Residue, then its C-alpha position, 0 to 999 in steps of 0.5 A: x499499499x503506497x500510504x505515506x506513514x506520517x510519526x507524530x509523536x517527539x518521545x516516539x521519534x526519538x525513542x525510534x532513534x533510540x532503537x535504531x542505533x541499537x540493532x545489534x541487541x535485537x533478535x537474531x531473527x530481526x538483525x537477519x530481516x534487518x540484513x535483508x532490506x526488511x528493516x521494520x523501523x525504516x520503511x518507504x513513506x515513514x516520515x517523522x513530524x518533529x516540530x508542532x509546524x509539520x504535525x498542524x500541516x497534516x491535517x491540511x494534507x487532502x491524499x490518504x495517510x497513517x499517523x501515528x500519534x499520542x498521547x495514548x488516550x488523547x487526553x493530551x498533546x498532538x492527538x487531539x489537535x488530528x482528533x479535532x480535525x478529522x473526527x467529524x469525518x466519514x472517511x477517517x478512521x480512529x484505530x485505538x493499539x492500547x487500553x483506554x483508562x475510563x473518564x479519559x477521551x479515548x475511553x469516551x470515543x471507544x465507548x460509542x459516543x456521538x460527540x466529544x468536546x475539544x478545545x472547548x468545541x463539539x465534535x461529531x463522532x462520524x469516524x469509524x473508530x477501530x481498537x486492537x487491545x492485543x498491541x497495548x504495552x501493559x503486562x495483563x494480570x495472567x502475566x503480571x502473575x507469571x513474572x512473581x512465579x519466574x523468579x528463582x529467590x522470590x521477593x518478601x515484598x511486593x509493592x504495586x503502584x501502578x494500576x487501577x484500584x480495583x484491580x490493584x486490590x484483586x492481583x494483591x489478594x490473588x499473589x498473597x493466596x498463590x505465591x504467598x508473598x506479602x502486597x502493598x500498595x502505598x499511598x501518596x506521602x508514604x514511605x517505606x523502610x526497606x529492613x530485609x524483612x518480610x514487613x517494612x516498616x511504613x512512615x507517613x509524610x504528612x507535609x507531602x500529604x497535605x500538600x497533595x491533599x491541597x492540590x487533588x481538591x484543587x484538580x477535583x474543584x476544576x474539574x466538577x467547573x468544567x463539568x457544569x460548562x460542559x451541561x451549561x453548553x448543551x442546556x444552551x445548544x438545546x435550547x437555540x436548536x428547539x422550538x418550543x414554546x416556552x410553555x413546552x413541557x420540554x422547555x419547563x424541564x429544560x429550566x428545572x435543569x438550568x436551577x439544579x444546575x444554580x444550586x450546585x454552583x451555589x454549593x460550589x462556592x459556599x452562598 
């Protein structure tokens, strides 16, 4: 297929350069392919968009192309600009190749949202949306357990510091029951002294924890404000698009929703 492939992620470009400089560390099968001229890191049509200007130019293209962009869950980075310019096109395909966490823009699209907000603008989702789970870079529960089983000398203690809370709890229980190794899921501000025992001592840095809680509360308030703004915007669009009279049931319902939002705002600002 004669289609240009653009790697549009500064981090991915840097990582690719590292791989190119260390091909002698690849498996022999891959090294043989590279020697035969079949290099997976270099092929006709592969291009790297280093600057933001080069990235923006992709959205002006009319020819078909493949854009590999980041972030993977679509909450930040260049991908948001590509989505803004392509989600509404029925000829576009958005292909997800990794896990989409709840609450992220990527998850909303995968779950079938008909429209999403990007840069304050409502964008219709008309593009074809596909999802390939097999390319995720994260090990699942089974492979994490296999990793724990593989130790010739098992660790005395395991810390789980990544993943969703519910998944962490399930994995913790399975490791403790099946492998009989103590597991800790640390909280922010906790410090553990690794003294060689199977139960490291925990100390809590109250100053750090207090500072973290301040930031957490701040972001919670900002999230609430953003949600309110989105709801108000939805109501505004409903009213603008409506040809109903002021005494119609739908208008009465919208008025009720507005009052509920006003009460919510008053609670937030303490009035």
